[in-house]
C-alpha positions as CSV (number, residue, x, y, z in Angstrom):
1,X,-40.5,114.0,106.5
2,X,-43.9,115.4,106.4
3,X,-42.6,116.6,103.0
4,X,-42.0,113.5,101.7
5,X,-45.2,111.9,103.0
6,X,-46.9,114.8,101.5
7,X,-45.2,114.1,97.9
8,X,-46.4,110.1,98.4
9,X,-49.7,111.0,98.9
10,X,-50.6,114.2,97.4
11,X,-54.0,113.6,97.1
12,X,-55.0,112.5,100.9
13,X,-52.7,115.6,101.6
14,X,-54.9,118.1,99.9
15,X,-57.9,116.5,101.3
16,X,-56.4,116.6,104.6
17,X,-55.4,120.0,104.4
18,X,-58.5,121.6,102.6
19,X,-61.6,119.9,102.9
20,X,-61.4,118.0,105.9
21,X,-61.1,120.0,109.1
22,X,-64.3,121.6,109.2
23,X,-65.8,118.4,108.9
24,X,-63.6,116.6,111.2
25,X,-66.1,117.5,114.3
26,X,-68.5,114.7,113.1
27,X,-66.9,111.5,114.2
28,X,-69.5,109.8,111.4
29,X,-68.0,111.9,108.3
30,X,-65.8,110.3,106.2
31,X,-63.4,112.7,106.6
32,X,-62.8,111.9,110.6
33,X,-62.1,108.2,109.2
34,X,-59.6,109.1,106.2
35,X,-57.7,111.4,108.8
36,X,-58.1,109.2,111.6
37,X,-56.2,106.3,109.1
38,X,-53.9,108.7,108.2
39,X,-52.5,109.9,111.4
40,X,-52.2,106.0,112.5
41,X,-50.3,105.2,109.4
42,X,-47.8,108.6,110.3
43,X,-47.9,107.8,113.6
44,X,-46.8,103.9,113.2
45,X,-44.2,105.1,111.1
46,X,-42.6,108.1,112.9
47,X,-42.9,105.7,116.1
48,X,-41.1,102.9,114.7
49,X,-38.4,105.4,113.2
50,X,-38.2,106.9,117.2
51,X,-37.6,103.5,118.6
52,X,-35.0,102.1,115.6
53,X,-33.2,105.4,116.4
54,X,-33.0,104.9,120.3
55,X,-31.9,101.6,120.2
56,X,-29.0,102.2,117.6
57,X,-28.3,104.8,119.8
58,X,-28.8,107.5,116.9
59,X,-31.5,108.9,119.0
60,X,-31.2,110.3,122.5
61,X,-33.1,108.1,124.8
62,X,-36.8,110.0,124.6
63,X,-40.4,108.9,125.3
64,X,-41.2,107.8,122.3
65,X,-44.9,107.8,122.6
66,X,-44.8,111.8,123.6
67,X,-42.4,112.7,121.1
68,X,-44.1,110.8,118.5
69,X,-47.2,112.5,119.2
70,X,-44.9,116.2,119.0
71,X,-43.8,115.3,115.7
72,X,-47.2,114.0,114.5
73,X,-48.4,117.7,115.5
74,X,-45.7,119.5,114.1
75,X,-46.2,117.8,110.7
76,X,-49.7,118.2,110.6
77,X,-49.2,121.8,111.2
78,X,-46.7,122.3,108.5
79,X,-49.1,120.4,106.4
80,X,-51.9,122.9,106.8
81,X,-49.6,125.9,106.3
82,X,-50.2,127.2,102.7
83,X,-46.6,127.5,101.9
84,X,-45.1,129.6,98.5
85,X,-43.2,126.8,96.6
86,X,-39.9,129.2,97.3
87,X,-40.1,128.7,101.2
88,X,-41.0,124.8,101.3
89,X,-37.1,124.2,100.7
90,X,-36.3,126.1,104.0
91,X,-38.7,125.4,105.7
92,X,-38.0,121.3,105.1
93,X,-34.5,122.2,105.9
94,X,-35.2,124.4,109.2
95,X,-37.4,121.8,110.7
96,X,-35.2,118.7,109.6
97,X,-32.5,120.4,111.4
98,X,-34.8,121.1,114.4
99,X,-35.4,117.7,114.6
100,X,-31.7,116.6,114.5
101,X,-30.8,119.6,117.3
102,X,-33.7,117.4,119.6
103,X,-32.9,113.9,119.0
104,X,-30.0,113.2,117.6
105,X,-27.0,111.8,119.6
106,X,-23.7,114.3,119.2
107,X,-20.7,112.4,117.9
108,X,-17.3,113.2,118.4
109,X,-15.3,113.5,115.1
């Protein structure tokens, strides 16, 4: 998911991951407002996905607020990591497997 977000918003992702971290301590700085807006977008998307998945029975019943915060922190961490292109696919797959194992209901075949 974070890789799709980074692909969809490449300029914002580069700004957040490279220029903003040192400036985030200043609430009046433009980067703080930008990062807050991006976090709200991502948090809203994650929350909606979790609520929908729990409601449909695809996901285990979880605390949507808590899990949304955990996933957002994980996504932020992954986006801040400097990855070599050949590592990105493996990391994306590992992150998806981890989230699926944690969230998805087991289905009998």
